[in-house]
FIMI-716473 format. One line per 8 residues: their letters; for each residue x, y, z of N, C-alpha, C. Coordinates in nm, 3 decimals, always signed. Example, Ala and Ser with C-alpha at 12.3 -4.5 7.8 and 13.67 -1.06 7.14 Angstrom:
2
AS = +1.319,-0.569,+0.780,+1.230,-0.450,+0.780,+1.320,-0.330,+0.780; +1.285,-0.225,+0.708,+1.367,-0.106,+0.714,+1.290,+0.003,+0.787
This chain:
111
XXXXXXXX = +0.090,-0.122,-0.010,-0.007,-0.001,+0.002,+0.099,+0.128,+0.009; +0.059,+0.207,-0.073,+0.129,+0.338,-0.093,+0.107,+0.417,+0.040; +0.193,+0.508,+0.054,+0.193,+0.597,+0.180,+0.068,+0.674,+0.168; +0.054,+0.741,+0.058,-0.071,+0.835,+0.032,-0.206,+0.752,+0.079; -0.231,+0.639,+0.029,-0.340,+0.557,+0.044,-0.334,+0.514,+0.195; -0.220,+0.483,+0.261,-0.225,+0.464,+0.411,-0.283,+0.569,+0.475; -0.237,+0.680,+0.447,-0.284,+0.820,+0.498,-0.402,+0.829,+0.503; -0.467,+0.805,+0.382,-0.631,+0.818,+0.356,-0.697,+0.719,+0.436
XXXXXXXX = -0.650,+0.594,+0.446,-0.719,+0.493,+0.512,-0.714,+0.517,+0.663; -0.588,+0.558,+0.706,-0.583,+0.590,+0.838,-0.668,+0.707,+0.887; -0.673,+0.814,+0.820,-0.755,+0.910,+0.848,-0.912,+0.884,+0.853; -0.948,+0.805,+0.740,-1.090,+0.767,+0.725,-1.134,+0.677,+0.863; -1.055,+0.593,+0.879,-1.067,+0.490,+0.990,-1.076,+0.563,+1.115; -0.989,+0.649,+1.163,-0.992,+0.732,+1.273,-1.101,+0.814,+1.282; -1.157,+0.878,+1.175,-1.262,+0.983,+1.188,-1.395,+0.890,+1.222; -1.412,+0.781,+1.144,-1.523,+0.681,+1.179,-1.523,+0.638,+1.319
XXXXXXXX = -1.419,+0.599,+1.364,-1.396,+0.534,+1.511,-1.431,+0.651,+1.605; -1.374,+0.765,+1.583,-1.385,+0.875,+1.666,-1.540,+0.926,+1.676; -1.607,+0.924,+1.539,-1.739,+0.961,+1.534,-1.830,+0.850,+1.613; -1.796,+0.732,+1.606,-1.878,+0.602,+1.689,-1.864,+0.644,+1.833; -1.744,+0.666,+1.867,-1.722,+0.710,+2.004,-1.798,+0.813,+2.052; -1.814,+0.930,+1.968,-1.889,+1.058,+2.010,-2.041,+1.006,+2.007; -2.088,+0.923,+1.927,-2.238,+0.867,+1.904,-2.253,+0.774,+2.031; -2.176,+0.707,+2.068,-2.217,+0.614,+2.140,-2.185,+0.629,+2.308
XXXXXXXX = -2.075,+0.694,+2.320,-2.050,+0.729,+2.461,-2.014,+0.893,+2.473; -2.113,+0.957,+2.437,-2.076,+1.110,+2.441,-2.052,+1.184,+2.555; -2.109,+1.142,+2.671,-2.092,+1.218,+2.807,-1.946,+1.186,+2.839; -1.907,+1.070,+2.844,-1.772,+1.013,+2.880,-1.666,+1.061,+2.799; -1.700,+1.083,+2.650,-1.581,+1.136,+2.561,-1.575,+1.279,+2.590; -1.682,+1.352,+2.594,-1.677,+1.494,+2.630,-1.609,+1.536,+2.760; -1.628,+1.438,+2.849,-1.568,+1.473,+2.989,-1.410,+1.454,+2.980; -1.378,+1.350,+2.901,-1.241,+1.307,+2.883,-1.157,+1.413,+2.797
XXXXXXXX = -1.230,+1.464,+2.684,-1.153,+1.554,+2.612,-1.168,+1.693,+2.653; -1.263,+1.731,+2.721,-1.275,+1.888,+2.759,-1.257,+1.914,+2.911; -1.270,+1.804,+2.989,-1.263,+1.805,+3.138,-1.396,+1.895,+3.186; -1.495,+1.876,+3.113,-1.629,+1.953,+3.125,-1.752,+1.862,+3.126; -1.874,+1.904,+3.128,-1.976,+1.808,+3.137,-2.075,+1.862,+3.028; -2.140,+1.761,+2.958,-2.260,+1.778,+2.865,-2.374,+1.800,+2.976; -2.457,+1.893,+2.970,-2.573,+1.892,+3.050,-2.699,+1.893,+2.972; -2.816,+1.828,+3.011,-2.927,+1.818,+2.940,-2.927,+1.725,+2.813
XXXXXXXX = -3.053,+1.671,+2.790,-3.062,+1.594,+2.669,-3.032,+1.660,+2.543; -3.066,+1.772,+2.531,-3.046,+1.831,+2.404,-2.903,+1.854,+2.357; -2.806,+1.879,+2.476,-2.673,+1.896,+2.446,-2.604,+1.766,+2.398; -2.646,+1.662,+2.492,-2.600,+1.513,+2.442,-2.640,+1.477,+2.308; -2.785,+1.507,+2.268,-2.833,+1.476,+2.135,-2.736,+1.544,+2.030; -2.722,+1.669,+2.055,-2.652,+1.761,+1.956,-2.502,+1.717,+1.934; -2.458,+1.672,+2.043,-2.305,+1.621,+2.057,-2.302,+1.500,+1.974; -2.401,+1.395,+1.981,-2.381,+1.278,+1.910,-2.403,+1.304,+1.772
XXXXXXXX = -2.507,+1.395,+1.731,-2.535,+1.415,+1.576,-2.419,+1.499,+1.521; -2.366,+1.611,+1.568,-2.262,+1.692,+1.517,-2.135,+1.624,+1.518; -2.079,+1.595,+1.625,-1.957,+1.525,+1.633,-1.966,+1.381,+1.598; -2.062,+1.321,+1.642,-2.072,+1.167,+1.601,-2.115,+1.142,+1.446; -2.235,+1.197,+1.407,-2.270,+1.186,+1.293,-2.202,+1.254,+1.166; -2.162,+1.369,+1.188,-2.064,+1.447,+1.089,-1.938,+1.370,+1.077; -1.881,+1.350,+1.192,-1.757,+1.287,+1.174,-1.753,+1.145,+1.110; -1.858,+1.067,+1.141,-1.872,+0.947,+1.064,-1.887,+0.955,+0.926
XXXXXXXX = -1.972,+1.078,+0.884,-1.999,+1.089,+0.735,-1.861,+1.141,+0.661; -1.794,+1.228,+0.723,-1.677,+1.274,+0.656,-1.575,+1.160,+0.647; -1.543,+1.066,+0.749,-1.475,+0.952,+0.742,-1.507,+0.842,+0.633; -1.638,+0.823,+0.631,-1.701,+0.727,+0.543,-1.691,+0.786,+0.393; -1.699,+0.915,+0.367,-1.684,+0.982,+0.233,-1.535,+0.962,+0.185; -1.450,+0.996,+0.286,-1.303,+0.995,+0.261,-1.272,+0.845,+0.194; -1.320,+0.743,+0.282,-1.308,+0.615,+0.248,-1.348,+0.565,+0.135; -1.490,+0.625,+0.098,-1.548,+0.599,-0.043,-1.462,+0.647,-0.152
XXXXXXXX = -1.406,+0.765,-0.146,-1.326,+0.823,-0.245,-1.190,+0.733,-0.254; -1.137,+0.690,-0.150,-1.002,+0.607,-0.140,-1.054,+0.472,-0.258; -1.171,+0.428,-0.202,-1.230,+0.292,-0.281,-1.243,+0.315,-0.426; -1.284,+0.449,-0.454,-1.305,+0.463,-0.587,-1.180,+0.526,-0.675; -1.062,+0.504,-0.602,-0.936,+0.551,-0.660,-0.908,+0.689,-0.658; -0.979,+0.787,-0.568,-0.961,+0.908,-0.568,-0.879,+0.954,-0.463; -0.754,+0.906,-0.464,-0.667,+0.932,-0.344,-0.620,+1.057,-0.345; -0.588,+1.140,-0.447,-0.559,+1.274,-0.437,-0.667,+1.364,-0.383
XXXXXXXX = -0.804,+1.349,-0.442,-0.919,+1.414,-0.393,-0.941,+1.407,-0.227; -0.910,+1.277,-0.195,-0.905,+1.222,-0.066,-0.834,+1.312,+0.037; -0.705,+1.311,-0.013,-0.592,+1.397,+0.058,-0.641,+1.534,+0.065; -0.687,+1.591,-0.046,-0.737,+1.731,-0.031,-0.842,+1.762,+0.067; -0.933,+1.665,+0.061,-1.051,+1.657,+0.180,-0.983,+1.658,+0.313; -0.907,+1.580,+0.342,-0.858,+1.562,+0.474,-0.765,+1.700,+0.502; -0.679,+1.760,+0.408,-0.617,+1.871,+0.425,-0.701,+1.992,+0.476; -0.799,+1.996,+0.391,-0.909,+2.099,+0.409,-0.965,+2.099,+0.548
XXXXXXXX = -1.026,+1.978,+0.585,-1.091,+1.946,+0.719,-0.997,+1.977,+0.824; -0.879,+1.934,+0.817,-0.778,+1.959,+0.944,-0.722,+2.110,+0.951; -0.714,+2.172,+0.825,-0.685,+2.318,+0.853,-0.792,+2.389,+0.899; -0.921,+2.357,+0.858,-1.044,+2.431,+0.910,-1.048,+2.402,+1.060; -1.028,+2.288,+1.103,-1.025,+2.246,+1.238,-0.924,+2.318,+1.317; -0.803,+2.325,+1.247,-0.689,+2.409,+1.322,-0.721,+2.551,+1.354; -0.776,+2.608,+1.223,-0.795,+2.765,+1.224,-0.913,+2.784,+1.341; -1.020,+2.694,+1.330,-1.116,+2.758,+1.441,-1.068,+2.706,+1.577
XXXXXXXX = -0.986,+2.618,+1.594,-0.922,+2.580,+1.720,-0.853,+2.716,+1.775; -0.760,+2.762,+1.678,-0.679,+2.877,+1.713,-0.779,+3.004,+1.754; -0.884,+2.998,+1.674,-0.978,+3.123,+1.709,-1.030,+3.099,+1.847; -1.063,+2.994,+1.869,-1.125,+2.953,+2.009,-1.002,+2.982,+2.115; -0.889,+2.959,+2.087,-0.767,+2.988,+2.181,-0.772,+3.147,+2.205; -0.806,+3.219,+2.092,-0.798,+3.374,+2.111,-0.912,+3.412,+2.179; -1.032,+3.351,+2.160,-1.140,+3.413,+2.205,-1.180,+3.359,+2.355; -1.168,+3.229,+2.366,-1.198,+3.186,+2.500,-1.089,+3.164,+2.601
XXXXXXXX = -0.950,+3.177,+2.560,-0.855,+3.172,+2.656,-0.791,+3.045,+2.685; -0.750,+3.021,+2.805,-0.687,+2.898,+2.851,-0.769,+2.788,+2.821; -0.699,+2.655,+2.806,-0.771,+2.537,+2.785,-0.681,+2.435,+2.816; -0.718,+2.316,+2.821,-0.650,+2.193,+2.867,-0.543,+2.139,+2.767; -0.446,+2.064,+2.804,-0.324,+2.028,+2.714,-0.382,+1.953,+2.583; -0.493,+1.872,+2.621,-0.525,+1.806,+2.506,-0.583,+1.882,+2.383; -0.607,+2.012,+2.391,-0.636,+2.091,+2.296,-0.526,+2.133,+2.202; -0.397,+2.139,+2.285,-0.274,+2.178,+2.190,-0.249,+2.042,+2.134
XXXXXXX = -0.264,+1.930,+2.200,-0.226,+1.795,+2.127,-0.302,+1.786,+1.972; -0.427,+1.812,+1.997,-0.518,+1.814,+1.890,-0.479,+1.909,+1.771; -0.445,+2.025,+1.816,-0.387,+2.145,+1.723,-0.273,+2.085,+1.658; -0.180,+2.032,+1.729,-0.048,+1.978,+1.672,-0.079,+1.869,+1.555; -0.172,+1.762,+1.603,-0.213,+1.682,+1.505,-0.277,+1.720,+1.372; -0.368,+1.839,+1.399,-0.426,+1.887,+1.283,-0.345,+1.957,+1.185; -0.239,+2.016,+1.255,-0.138,+2.092,+1.176,-0.044,+1.982,+1.105
């Protein structure tokens, strides 16, 4: 397997697994990532849908593109997604101030 194909496969697998974790154990995952609490049914449902559903969808689509031989397009999608996540995470640092160490680890991975 070529390196590019491995990167796409790894990214799509990670996204699907992370999305499943968000969908299946949202309260525990949110607590672990943010040291905070989801409160109320609406916030839990929204976390499942937004972080779970959207992340599963993106990971599945990236895998679909890989399966169709669109490795370059898959890589472009991964780069755009990670850069957007990094940019909005930096925006959050600037607006919201101090955060936990895991947010900086995520930023490093996104970059």
